[in-house]
C-alpha positions in Angstrom: -27.2 95.8 -31.2 -24.5 98.5 -30.4 -21.5 98.8 -32.8 -19.4 97.4 -30.2 -21.1 94.4 -29.6 -21.4 93.9 -33.4 -17.6 94.2 -33.6 -16.7 92.1 -31.0 -18.9 89.3 -32.4 -17.4 89.9 -35.9 -14.0 89.6 -34.0 -14.9 86.4 -32.5 -16.2 84.8 -36.0 -13.2 85.8 -37.6 -11.0 84.2 -34.9 -13.0 80.6 -35.8 -10.9 80.3 -38.5 -8.2 81.8 -40.6 -10.5 81.4 -43.8 -13.9 82.2 -44.3 -15.3 80.5 -47.8 -17.2 83.1 -49.7 -20.1 81.0 -51.5 -22.0 81.4 -54.3 -24.9 78.8 -54.2 -26.4 77.8 -57.5 -28.4 75.0 -56.3 -30.2 75.1 -52.7 -30.0 71.2 -52.6 -25.9 71.6 -52.6 -26.2 73.8 -49.4 -26.1 71.3 -46.9 -23.7 68.7 -48.2 -21.3 71.5 -48.8 -21.5 73.0 -45.6 -21.2 69.9 -43.9 -17.9 69.3 -46.0 -16.2 72.8 -45.1 -16.8 72.4 -41.6 -15.7 68.9 -41.3 -12.6 70.3 -42.7 -12.0 73.1 -40.0 -13.8 76.2 -41.6 -17.0 76.7 -39.5 -17.9 80.1 -40.5 -19.7 80.5 -43.9 -20.9 83.4 -45.8 -23.3 82.7 -48.6 -23.4 85.6 -50.8 -26.8 87.1 -52.1 -25.9 86.8 -55.5 -28.4 83.8 -56.6 -31.8 83.0 -56.3 -30.9 80.0 -54.2 -29.1 82.1 -51.6 -31.5 82.3 -48.9 -32.7 79.0 -49.2 -29.3 78.0 -48.8 -28.4 80.1 -45.7 -31.6 78.2 -44.2 -30.1 75.0 -45.1 -26.8 75.9 -44.0 -28.1 77.1 -40.6 -29.2 73.5 -39.5 -25.5 72.1 -40.3 -24.0 71.3 -36.7 -21.0 73.4 -35.8 -21.6 75.8 -38.6 -21.8 79.9 -38.2 -23.7 81.1 -41.1 -23.7 84.5 -42.6 -25.2 86.8 -45.8 -22.8 88.5 -48.0 -23.2 90.8 -50.7 -25.6 92.8 -48.3 -26.6 96.0 -50.2 -30.2 97.5 -48.6 -32.2 97.0 -45.6 -34.3 94.6 -47.2 -31.4 92.2 -47.7 -30.5 92.4 -44.1 -34.0 91.7 -42.9 -34.3 88.6 -45.5 -30.7 87.6 -44.5 -31.5 87.5 -40.7 -34.9 85.9 -41.3 -33.5 83.1 -43.2 -31.1 82.1 -40.4 -28.2 84.3 -40.8 -26.0 85.0 -37.7 -23.7 87.9 -39.2 -23.6 90.0 -42.6 -21.0 90.9 -44.9 -21.2 93.8 -47.6 -18.7 95.2 -50.6 -19.1 98.5 -49.1 -21.0 101.0 -45.9 -23.4 103.3 -46.0 -25.3 105.0 -43.1 -28.8 103.2 -43.9 -27.2 99.6 -44.4 -25.5 99.6 -41.2 -28.6 101.1 -39.4 -30.3 98.3 -40.4 -28.2 95.6 -39.5 -28.1 97.4 -35.8 -32.0 97.4 -36.0 -32.0 93.8 -37.0 -29.1 92.8 -34.2 -26.9 91.4 -37.3 -23.3 91.9 -37.0 -22.2 93.6 -39.9 -18.6 92.6 -41.3 -18.7 95.8 -43.6 -16.5 96.5 -46.7 -13.8 99.3 -46.8 -11.1 100.3 -49.4 -9.3 103.4 -47.9 -8.3 104.8 -44.7 -11.5 107.4 -45.0 -13.7 104.8 -45.2 -12.0 103.0 -42.1 -11.9 106.5 -40.0 -16.0 106.5 -41.0 -16.3 103.0 -39.3 -14.5 103.9 -36.3 -16.2 106.8 -35.8 -19.2 105.1 -35.8 -17.9 102.5 -33.2 -16.8 99.6 -35.3 -13.4 98.4 -35.2 -13.7 95.7 -37.7 -14.5 95.2 -41.3 -14.0 93.6 -44.7 -11.0 95.1 -46.9 -12.6 94.8 -50.5 -11.7 94.2 -53.1 -8.1 93.2 -51.6 -5.9 92.5 -54.4 -7.2 95.3 -56.7 -6.5 97.7 -53.6 -3.0 97.2 -52.9 -3.3 93.8 -51.0 -0.5 93.1 -48.4 1.3 96.4 -48.8 -1.9 98.5 -48.5 -3.2 96.6 -45.4 0.7 97.3 -44.0 0.4 100.9 -44.5 -3.1 100.9 -42.6 -1.7 99.1 -39.8 0.3 102.8 -38.9 -2.5 105.1 -38.6 -5.2 102.6 -37.6 -3.6 100.0 -35.3 -6.9 99.4 -33.7 -8.7 98.3 -37.1 -8.9 94.7 -37.9 -9.5 93.5 -41.1 -10.8 90.6 -43.2 -9.2 91.3 -46.7 -11.5 89.6 -49.7 -11.3 89.7 -53.3 -8.1 88.2 -55.0 -7.3 86.1 -52.0 -5.9 82.8 -53.2 -3.9 79.9 -51.5 -0.8 81.5 -53.1 -1.0 84.7 -51.0 -3.3 83.9 -48.2 -0.2 83.3 -45.9 1.2 86.4 -46.4 -2.3 88.3 -45.5 -2.9 86.4 -42.4 1.2 87.1 -41.0 -0.4 90.9 -40.9 -1.1 91.9 -37.3 -4.2 93.9 -38.5 -5.6 90.9 -40.6 -8.3 89.1 -38.3 -9.0 86.3 -41.0 -9.4 86.1 -45.1 -12.1 85.6 -47.3 -11.8 82.9 -50.0 -13.9 81.5 -52.8 -11.4 78.7 -54.0 -12.4 76.2 -50.9 -16.0 76.0 -52.4 -15.0 75.4 -56.1 -18.2 75.6 -58.3 -17.1 72.5 -60.4 -16.6 70.7 -57.4 -20.0 71.6 -55.9 -21.7 70.8 -59.0 -19.9 67.6 -58.9 -20.8 66.6 -55.5 -17.0 66.0 -54.8 -17.3 66.9 -51.0 -14.1 64.7 -50.0 -12.2 66.9 -52.5 -13.9 70.3 -50.7 -13.3 69.1 -47.2 -9.6 68.6 -48.3 -9.3 71.9 -50.0 -10.9 73.1 -46.5 -8.5 71.4 -44.4 -5.6 72.8 -46.2 -6.9 76.3 -45.9 -7.3 75.8 -41.9 -3.7 75.2 -41.7 -2.8 78.4 -43.5 -2.7 80.3 -39.9 0.2 78.1 -38.9 2.1 78.8 -42.3 1.6 82.6 -41.7 3.3 82.1 -38.1 
């Protein structure tokens, strides 16, 4: 997969909904009903972080949910990339970017939304052919004002800010011309997941779906 194709696909994925749920799955049995609730609420793009032993199994189960577009987050190594692709992930997200990680994603044909925090890192991605990235961690790195500043010298770069994004500040991010979507964990609240309160999760997803209009 070329960088241009990867970026094009990442932009298509980011355009599907204003919020990508960042999901930590503790029990794979909850994966399918969680995915169904999020998709029903209007958030079809699902990022399952590789932070728990259940993550890869969760990706496999979510990949079978109609309407879902499942990706793997917290990609750190080529082994993570291969395992995520084998489990059914259709895109990847990383907290940072290395040449080795990017090469692994290209080799596996896995579109990567690579994490950056500085203009220098963004330029390095642009030099490699990528014009879409995760801005992480968003709030600790200056949040909305920083991304506003990025837009001047880097108008061609699109971002998915993640890290500290919440219902209270998401609309401000989404109002920026260089923000494609945001990543947030609040729509998959672990307490609601453990309790199997799928209707409430669907309602959170539906509210998050409406944030695009709120940012206009």
